[in-house]
Steps between C-alpha positions, in 0.01 A plus 500: 500500500300275728481733800448846352164667483630769267564262214286190509625219279230296330360422160183689403370287215483625141600860424216685323553812289192717441463707185253780432133396511590165655210368708606440860304218661432521872446163666322433828594226747314345792387715792627412846485629855708494817176429688415188302694207355241471221603678177240559228515546127436846356181373333352393836446868579261713300764717331524608137586202278700473180267394218791332316645342814824306459699303755876452466628150566593438864775274628460240774622735773246768409216250508610362838521852643154583366605766248235556233614761246258634238473800271318810622290766323767761583677549167716793392708593200863596553565789570149656494372646826145418603291752695217371720369228267184313598543125503160364602212557739381238748144544627337317790121510537339483839307174546691313228656190661773462238602865537493465880732198480747684276498811717540299822803321353649839406437624856668190638805582288514852640438390859786243486725743310540291184770634270514529120819380330553644153782427257645704213789360295562233768534772766262553791305825490586645840332739738774717655430705810695663782559315826685591821844668498433658158531163332298397196348153481390352169229239544458257205125510564225747585170452683157446348365753748468557872250514784405748771338282766191568709708677763629747242851352506666485156666168411803436280520743203212717628750681724656673196205730433312716749191480273464134596314557825137383466415216739426151369599600148723338239713712264583343162822594322335529161762725336873452445762747380762286324847640436731308264870591481707397201864508392534645151754355260527813286814630672660152496452418135211255513133543413212492740486496879511257791263523794690545826227578757124489540327662797145599580294687755155361584217746559136488597291737287123518473414566135173681434515419127657173392530611135678826582704425808677764704802361687572821689201451726552487874183307588598136569313200366299376797332161533271489807539203735125434465381430144186716527536697176632456146878524460687596182880488477681658204854369444745744338872533443769743385843422353809720488829415326828640627847468344764399755839411353666484843351154561646214297281209397725253685446683832133589464396289802733689734252771599265229633759290679696791650182626668485181708712573811667173586873520434628604843283240671631235259860578591407488868350156437821381334718633784271342758524165322879524465538560874301183568715305253823628657375404846411148388822462301698600809316243710558222248866599457550500876359148526707373212827665601485461876284204598557266211867589470545430871320165475701390198824600672400289798437198282836549332661504844337167588603341170859620540520367858369160394751487214804584714430269795230316678409684817584351837244442771610818669472692173156355442386642827648841429245775446643658183503173307151402608377843403655452158338156461160602629234568239234758565232687313466455126784243487290245689233490231728444201360147464140627484527833325432354155215277613209541251231736631143410578266582209798505265266474202328828583829678574649394166184619320517840673868538418438409135219754470712759683780450248256561215377824659855613586627466141186664362537796738870546433464507120190723514669760722815491289301569182307773682830665600600506133179689418309229312214481752426867557158656576491609135491138392163415651458148632858402415601435862219253567535337157873450552446354848237249385703387196818461706317305770363262236846450345672444835321170565818303424709642790204446735468133405877445514551654847196326647594158359867527598420595859227237530743234381758625751238462774461137397153540356364244255161643397643695209171525309327665795795735541487616138122546502508700822783719370306575182153538651494574875601866536384610152170325573453694825575828321267418211215396735532828693526697174193324354296576814599868478407497133152367581445798730616737226263334252208540738587867561538568125854631541738545207762309704306177447714276281318382184438127468734477201787649700440250783520219244824650364650513852404135559653410163828670597498318833414149385640526148841653578574534872394147606695321221808711577467408869489131405808551282691662786392226739622235254852646503483551877412137574750380242791662685646342810378624837702777663782332694513610863842570660429282809312178559164517676464298820260208502327610821389863530660696780273626777461877492554662842255742659512830310493850637220735389706673229631176347156345468371484139216756515685791670800451270285499188302807614822693571660387174255689278540838670833604347415407137170685532686803637690516169190519285221671691570848354514364146190298576306820571565627145414164345167486685433861397561399140256207524218640712533880468569484124828688515776441246796292612815557299804485733598145414867572570419557866278193501775283350744618769248421772443160337874417526515631858196288590669186367815568703301582814284187475808281451701652784208503745435135423867402540522687829189351659572149371845518660349599836254212480771249408705625794197414714529144355175531301576348158153554346621782278352421159151642555628760745735648241212527251252647746745743664524723195161390364334649807572840344183434299297503824633848575407595143142392571492691832631812323236458228229492766647815657518665155135413433371663819738795523570605138209384285141621503350186347130449569273208419517128576595402143799738488617388845475134403688566176777689681571219743454232233768653278716572806499129589632419151785749548576360847520140371733599215717704737507210750634260237749756371648599838496144632704385202729805489855373431435160660 
């Protein structure tokens, strides 16, 4: 099912069966924060390290998203419980610059509420806690620690414990109680067990003796805001195994996804979008059935009268016949309506790039609906999108070349080069600038040089040649034949009212398509910037189809009104009418930044708006091209 949160359909990688004494490896991922766009690798913080560290291979999507998975020192044997085991001790000496730097970085992580992300058997280790209305929320991460500020106000996770009350003090979560649930195969005739859940509870415990830890202590691990004395942090952990045959391996993600309360809002979003579509469909149907039908009937009346008899002088002066002969509105511009637009080269390039993005988006969402691009398959969504974009160069070149030839253009080499390089070049330049900032800040999201070279190789080695191939077939075909001949002399456009002028029409045209997506957009932005899982691709695919219909109908409607006002410059207007939805996307992103996020720092702010501009450009090309 695509729309059920009780049974989520997706593929969860390779099924692992654990036998007795099997070593279970716990992996750690990057640490991120809702207050910063800069993620950091686990090793950037002074935590306990795995002496035999290994790193599983990462796909392109994981690298682009800044995921850096590595093995951790937390190792357990199935199904042996572990009771308060000491992992390592980190000591910081007063006056030591290196220790001060490490401790300050750890404090920064606690102040900005950086979150651990641990993985067991390809499942996130979650921190489940009660929220309002007796609901339980399972967070796929847990904080490094928390801060009580100088005013004595606890921040973030410090509100969970009344012991966290000392002013200007950091509290490190240096102990975790891990609980692993497994489905036994003994009653079903197969050996071993399958892990079906992994949860933990972080705690702050001050250990008096690192070699003989006591995890029942109530004294929290305090780190003073001022580094005026030595600090020693002992990291410990406990593990408990629990048999739970009620949970099947295929549905082991459900307890995480069900805790995310979105379903009712999603259905409201769909109903809201459908109402907009019905309204637009009714408007378009009214125009087609009433206005156009009436005009065509009038023309048929004139043709029939001319066929039966030539009108007399008296008949010529009669009002009904003159009314039938008189042309008004869109009929007067039939000789100019297919006149090539100004800047036809740029329009054809935009439409070609929009076609490439449209096909990529459609196939990606379709595969996501089938469960191939689930959250369990890390990086698959981004990898699929990049590969599909690269392979869709042929349709982009074909559409751009065919339209440019229809416009009467002759600079075919320039057209092909712009189609292959203009918009991707803008995106890559923005992306490279953002990457420089990430490099300077030492973030794990900084793309390695080798990956940048691989992206350039995909672009110039596959996408550009495919674009040239598509353009070759596009220029080889005959230009699109127009149904009427274009007049030699352009018709003068009469004075327009305020609402039929280009800018007001374009601004109004983007409102309805944006109204279809703004609720879904909230969840997508939460997924990107607040690090929440997005899995309801069925809803997203429905909204995608509704958006296409809305963009098309809004464009048809407004273009008809402008043609009725005898303004035949419709080529660019039709593209910009629905493309202006991207401007509303940018405005909403600005609103989301100031009202929903708590991002601090110039680098994070710059990164947010830099990546937002990439999304806006892609969305502009997609909506502008939608069903052209």
